[in-house]
C-alpha positions, 0 to 999 in steps of 0.5 A, a space after each residue: 709616518 712609521 719611520 723617522 725619515 726626513 724628506 730630502 726635499 723638505 721645505 723646497 717648493 712642490 712645483 717640479 720646475 721650481 723644485 729642480 732650481 731649489 735643489 741646485 741652489 741648496 746644493 750650493 750651500 748644503 755642506 758650507 761651514 756654519 757661521 753662528 754670530 749670535 748664540 748662547 752656547 757656553 764656551 766652557 762646554 767646549 773648553 771642558 769637553 766633558 761627555 753629555 750626561 744624558 739625552 734630556 740634559 743635552 736636548 730638552 732641558 736647556 731648550 726653552 723652545 721645547 720646554 715652553 710648548 710642553 709647559 703649554 700642554 700641562 707639563 711642569 717645568 720642574 718635571 723637565 729638569 729645571 731647578 725650582 728656586 735653586 733646588 735641583 729637579 728630581 726628574 731623571 733624564 729618562 723620565 724627562 725624555 718620556 714626557 717629551 716623546 709622549 707629547 711629540 704630536 704637539 710639535 707637529 708643524 712647528 720649527 722645533 719638530 723640524 729641528 728635532 727630526 733633523 737632529 735625531 736622524 742626521 746626528 744620532 741615526 735615529 729612525 724610530 718616530 718619538 712616541 710613548 712606546 718608542 721613548 725608552 728605545 730612542 733614549 737608550 740609543 742616544 745615551 749609548 752614543 753620548 758615552 762615546 768620544 765621538 759625541 763629546 762637544 768638540 767632536 760634534 763641533 767639528 762634525 757640525 762644520 762650525 767655523 765660528 760660534 759666538 757666545 753671549 757674555 756679561 761685561 764682567 766675565 773674565 773670558 778665561 774660557 775663550 782665552 783658553 780655547 783660542 790658545 789650545 792648539 788642539 781646537 781649531 774653531 773660533 769661539 767669540 764672546 759677545 758683549 751683553 750689557 743689558 743689566 747695566 741699563 736700568 737703575 730701577 732693576 733689582 740687579 742693577 746695584 750688583 751689576 755695578 759692583 761686578 763690573 767695578 771689580 772686573 774693570 778696577 774702576 769705581 762705578 759709584 758715579 755715572 762717569 765711572 760706569 761709562 769708563 768701566 763699560 769702555 774698559 770691558 769692551 776693550 777686554 772683549 775685543 782683545 779676546 776676539 769679540 766682534 759684536 755686542 747684543 742689547 735687549 730692550 723693551 723699547 729702543 728709544 735712544 736719547 742722550 742725557 747731559 752728563 749732570 742729569 745722568 749723574 743725578 739719576 745715577 746717584 738717586 738710584 744708588 740712594 733709592 730715590 730715583 723715579 720711574 721717569 728717571 729710570 726711563 731717561 737713564 735707560 734711553 741714555 744708556 742705549 744711546 751711549 752703547 751706540 756711541 761706543 760702537 761708533 768708536 770701537 767698531 763692535 757691531 751693535 745688535 738690538 733686540 727690542 720688543 720682548 716682555 721678559 719674564 711675562 709670568 712672574 710666578 714662573 720667573 720667581 721659581 725657575 728664573 729667566 729664559 724659561 720660555 715666557 719671554 713674549 712679543 710686544 709690538 715693535 717700532 724703530 723709525 721714531 725711537 731710533 731717529 736720534 741715534 741714526 741722526 748721529 751715527 747712521 752714516 758713521 763708517 764705523 757704526 753698524 747696527 743689526 735690528 731684530 724683531 719679534 713683530 714681523 709687521 715692522 720688517 716691511 714698514 720700518 726695518 727694511 726701509 731703514 736698512 735701505 737708506 742708512 749705511 749702518 743699518 742691517 735687517 736681522 734675520 727672523 728671531 725667537 718666535 719667527 725663526 720658522 720657514 714660513 716667517 723666513 720667506 715672509 722676511 725675505 719678501 718684506 725686506 728685499 723690496 726695500 733693502 735687497 739681500 746684502 743689507 740683511 744679517 745672515 741666519 742667526 740661530 740664537 740657541 742654547 741647544 748645541 745639537 740644534 745648530 746644524 738643523 737650524 742653519 740647514 732650515 735657513 738654507 733650504 728656506 732661502 733656496 726655496 725663495 730664490 728658486 721662486 725668483 728664478 722661476 718667475 724670471 726675476 733672477 738668473 739662476 747663476 746670480 741666485 747661486 751667488 746670492 745663496 752662497 753670499 747669504 750663507 757665508 759672505 754676508 754674515 762674515 762681513 756684517 759681523 766683521 768676522 
């Protein structure tokens, strides 16, 4: 390929009959507003609306999908702009960009390559294929655009046609940026906080005590007791709801949810503060907290997103040097049916409770998530995430889940990104993949095309809007 020219039929079927159907279905949603109910873009990015410093800071350094694969091919994370033990990287934006372009061929066949081709061509008008020879030219073209007002965050937000953007926030966060955006008459999008309370679950984690202090100050409630922590979490959930939140997000290694008697939870809480809690105590406390998060969701209506099965910070030396979310969170085997039984016994038919299950182990889509969503009114099958948000995996997800739960018990697409400019590319990928899947059903006479057109519009808009109570 001598020029960067994304094919208009990319990801659509090759068979001419099915292709024609897929084109029409994709046309139904190609320009639809983006609903992004789960992501990691910082609200202050839009509040401050400052110009992006350089192409690498925008497109490379914050995107661990990109940095992890470059690292796999021998590029040091510090050379990609990541701070090493809090010390800022000395790599220049142009150097980082050259390293990325020199490894462009290593992204062939990956969703990252798809996203980048769409971003570079559709957002920045780049027609050169990235390489060591073209790196400086592409960098200069993007840098020139980033210096213009039309490429600041708010202008891009409007150009990307984003209607709703959810962030991910600690319960102790003031949410001042969200409030300021909501009150700004010149900003017309919705930027919603999401309550992420993972660090309050594990009393054996080094950061647990600091987390208790932070939420105690934010809620003005003493968290020296377990009852105090629960009260503080309820207080902050209400704060988030008052600032527009519709959902929570919880990441755990295993999703077992089992309540403890109050006295036992208090005992473990006190032992953890004293430094005498055992490993078994910590496991019981975590499982209890997951149950309590579901209990709170059944009371206040915040949609509970659950992301189990990821071994966070798999490479300890990298974690110590560069911190979390730097590309080495890796999949573990997943399981839901047994671990969630107590939670779903108690809340699975509760009209207020809503649980969206995500996995990085796609074997559980047909074995567990689809069947759970196909019985429990509260359960929805979350879109493929992290390692499996790829065109092929989206097709497998649709096949696996639809058999048991249909389309309406799925979540809608989740971009889950820190890379702001990749949002429209990721959503476009999902829409094309869904058009291809539905076209196959039409071509094999399992659906009428009119019904498929309604379904693809629902998957893009109505379903995520309803699932996440937007």
